[in-house]
C-alpha positions as CSV (number, residue, x, y, z in Angstrom):
1,M,0.6,-38.4,79.5
2,A,-1.8,-37.2,77.0
3,K,-1.5,-38.5,73.6
4,K,-0.6,-35.8,71.1
5,K,-2.4,-35.5,67.8
6,F,0.6,-36.7,65.8
7,D,2.0,-39.0,68.4
8,T,2.5,-42.0,66.2
9,N,5.5,-44.1,65.5
10,P,7.0,-43.3,62.0
11,L,8.1,-46.9,61.8
12,D,4.6,-48.2,62.3
13,P,3.3,-49.6,59.1
14,D,0.0,-48.0,59.7
15,F,1.6,-44.6,60.2
16,P,0.4,-43.1,56.8
17,R,-3.2,-44.1,57.5
18,K,-3.1,-42.8,61.1
19,A,-1.6,-39.5,60.0
20,Q,-4.2,-39.1,57.3
21,E,-7.0,-39.8,59.8
22,A,-5.6,-37.4,62.4
23,Q,-5.3,-34.7,59.8
24,T,-8.8,-35.1,58.3
25,S,-10.3,-35.2,61.7
26,T,-8.9,-31.8,62.6
27,L,-10.2,-30.1,59.5
28,P,-13.3,-28.1,60.3
29,K,-16.3,-28.8,58.3
30,S,-17.4,-25.7,56.5
31,N,-20.3,-24.8,54.4
32,E,-18.4,-21.9,52.6
33,T,-18.7,-23.7,49.3
34,D,-22.4,-23.8,49.7
35,R,-22.6,-20.0,49.7
36,I,-20.7,-19.6,46.5
37,P,-23.2,-18.3,43.9
38,P,-23.5,-20.2,40.7
39,P,-22.0,-18.5,37.6
40,S,-24.2,-15.8,36.2
41,V,-25.6,-16.4,32.8
42,T,-24.7,-13.5,30.6
43,E,-26.2,-12.2,27.5
44,E,-23.1,-13.2,25.5
45,Q,-23.5,-16.8,26.7
46,T,-27.2,-17.0,25.8
47,R,-26.9,-15.2,22.4
48,R,-27.5,-17.4,19.5
49,F,-26.7,-16.9,15.8
50,D,-29.4,-17.1,13.3
51,E,-28.9,-19.3,10.3
52,A,-27.5,-16.6,8.1
53,N,-24.9,-15.4,10.6
54,F,-23.9,-19.0,11.4
55,A,-23.4,-19.7,7.7
56,A,-21.3,-16.6,7.3
57,Y,-19.0,-17.5,10.3
58,S,-18.8,-21.2,9.6
59,S,-18.0,-21.1,5.9
60,P,-14.2,-20.8,5.4
61,Y,-12.9,-17.9,3.3
62,D,-11.8,-19.4,0.0
63,G,-10.6,-16.3,-1.7
64,Q,-13.7,-16.0,-3.7
65,Q,-16.4,-14.9,-1.2
66,V,-15.5,-11.3,-0.5
67,P,-17.7,-9.3,1.8
68,N,-19.7,-6.6,0.1
69,V,-17.9,-3.8,1.9
70,Y,-14.6,-4.8,0.5
71,Q,-15.7,-5.1,-3.1
72,T,-13.9,-2.8,-5.5
73,A,-15.9,0.1,-6.7
74,K,-16.9,0.0,-10.3
75,L,-14.4,1.8,-12.4
76,N,-15.4,4.3,-14.9
77,S,-15.5,2.7,-18.3
78,D,-13.8,5.8,-19.8
79,V,-10.6,5.3,-17.9
80,G,-7.7,4.7,-20.2
81,N,-9.8,5.7,-23.2
82,S,-9.5,8.9,-25.2
83,S,-11.9,11.6,-24.0
84,K,-14.4,12.7,-26.6
85,R,-15.7,15.6,-24.5
86,K,-15.7,18.8,-26.5
87,V,-14.0,21.9,-24.9
88,A,-16.6,24.6,-25.2
89,S,-14.2,27.5,-25.6
90,V,-12.7,26.1,-28.8
91,G,-15.2,23.5,-29.9
92,L,-12.7,20.7,-30.3
93,P,-12.6,17.3,-28.5
94,E,-10.4,17.2,-25.5
95,N,-8.2,14.3,-26.8
96,I,-7.3,16.3,-29.9
97,L,-6.4,19.4,-27.9
98,T,-4.2,17.3,-25.6
99,A,-2.4,15.6,-28.5
100,L,-1.8,18.7,-30.7
101,P,1.0,20.3,-28.5
102,Y,3.2,17.2,-29.0
103,L,3.2,17.1,-32.8
104,P,6.7,17.6,-34.2
105,W,8.0,20.1,-36.7
106,F,6.9,23.3,-34.8
107,V,3.2,22.3,-35.2
108,G,3.0,21.4,-31.6
109,L,4.9,24.6,-30.5
110,V,2.3,26.8,-32.3
111,A,-0.6,24.7,-31.0
112,G,0.6,24.9,-27.4
113,V,0.7,28.7,-27.5
114,V,-2.7,29.0,-29.1
115,I,-4.3,26.5,-26.7
116,L,-2.8,28.4,-23.7
117,L,-4.2,31.7,-25.1
118,F,-7.7,30.5,-25.7
119,V,-8.5,27.6,-23.3
120,P,-9.7,28.8,-19.8
121,K,-8.0,27.9,-16.6
122,S,-10.8,25.5,-15.7
123,E,-9.6,23.1,-18.4
124,T,-6.6,22.1,-16.3
125,K,-5.8,18.9,-18.3
126,V,-5.8,20.6,-21.7
127,R,-3.7,23.5,-20.4
128,F,-1.2,21.1,-18.8
129,H,-0.5,19.2,-22.0
130,A,-0.3,22.5,-23.9
131,A,2.3,23.9,-21.5
132,Q,4.2,20.6,-21.4
133,G,4.3,20.2,-25.1
134,L,5.4,23.8,-25.5
135,A,8.1,23.3,-22.9
136,A,9.3,20.2,-24.7
137,H,9.5,22.0,-28.0
138,I,11.4,24.9,-26.4
139,G,13.9,22.5,-24.9
140,I,14.4,20.7,-28.2
141,L,14.8,24.0,-30.0
142,I,17.5,25.1,-27.6
143,V,19.5,21.9,-27.9
144,T,19.3,21.8,-31.7
145,T,20.4,25.5,-31.9
146,I,23.5,24.6,-29.7
147,L,24.3,21.6,-31.8
148,S,23.9,23.5,-35.0
149,G,26.4,26.2,-33.7
150,I,28.9,23.5,-32.8
151,G,28.3,21.9,-36.2
152,N,30.1,24.9,-37.7
153,I,33.3,23.7,-36.0
154,T,33.0,19.9,-36.4
155,N,31.0,17.5,-38.4
156,L,30.4,15.3,-35.4
157,A,28.0,17.9,-34.0
158,D,26.0,17.7,-37.3
159,I,25.7,13.9,-36.9
160,G,24.7,14.3,-33.2
161,N,22.1,17.0,-34.2
162,F,20.6,14.7,-36.8
163,I,20.3,11.8,-34.3
164,F,18.9,14.1,-31.6
165,Q,16.2,15.5,-34.0
166,L,15.3,12.0,-35.1
167,A,15.0,10.7,-31.6
168,T,12.9,13.7,-30.4
169,T,10.6,13.5,-33.4
170,I,9.8,9.8,-32.6
171,M,9.4,10.7,-28.9
172,L,6.9,13.6,-29.7
173,I,4.9,11.3,-32.0
174,I,4.6,8.7,-29.2
175,F,3.6,11.4,-26.7
176,A,0.9,12.7,-29.1
177,V,-0.5,9.2,-29.6
178,K,-0.6,8.6,-25.8
179,A,-2.3,11.9,-25.1
180,W,-4.8,11.3,-27.9
181,Q,-5.6,7.9,-26.3
182,G,-6.1,9.6,-22.9
183,K,-3.0,8.0,-21.3
184,P,-0.8,10.1,-18.9
185,V,2.2,11.9,-20.4
186,H,4.8,13.3,-18.1
187,I,8.1,14.8,-19.1
188,E,9.9,15.3,-15.8
189,S,12.8,17.2,-17.3
190,V,10.6,20.2,-18.2
191,D,8.4,20.3,-15.1
192,D,9.6,23.7,-14.0
193,L,9.2,25.3,-17.5
194,T,5.8,23.6,-17.9
195,E,4.5,25.2,-14.6
196,W,6.0,28.6,-15.6
197,L,4.4,28.6,-19.0
198,E,1.0,27.5,-17.8
199,E,1.1,30.3,-15.2
200,K,2.5,33.1,-17.3
201,I,0.5,32.5,-20.5
202,K,-3.0,33.5,-19.4
203,P,-6.1,32.9,-21.5
204,R,-7.6,35.8,-23.4
205,S,-10.8,37.0,-21.8
């Protein structure tokens, strides 16, 4: 009887060795691994950094070394300052023209109308402040007229009218100073009236 390849006694103490020898003897020898080409050398593997690139990549970012492309652009030195540029059509500096419409006691009301009549559409900043100051004066005038009418009935309305006029006078002075300094002034409650006035009051040709 022919002896089979794994015809061994499992109880034989040499069984593991014999089984290993029988298995390895049956494995065909192949040269497949000899035909596997070596890994190709790519350009990425051979690329080397020069000293400048190596220093740029090796040095950790410490919050101080910011790449040039991310540096903030230089701000205009005139930002936040009052503009001294003269408006050619009236010959006055821009900061004065933007502040005049906010002056209290009807001075700003008249100034706003005059500026809208003589300053061209190209001067959008000046015309905006003129229209907004005029709109603010119209709103104040309407409220004070109503309070004055109610004051004929009760003295409380007179007190309220006095407080309102005092508060709006202080507010207008603050707005005038901010506009003269070149700071933004926005009265949201009169936005619609401001836009209407700027559109309807056209400059004289």
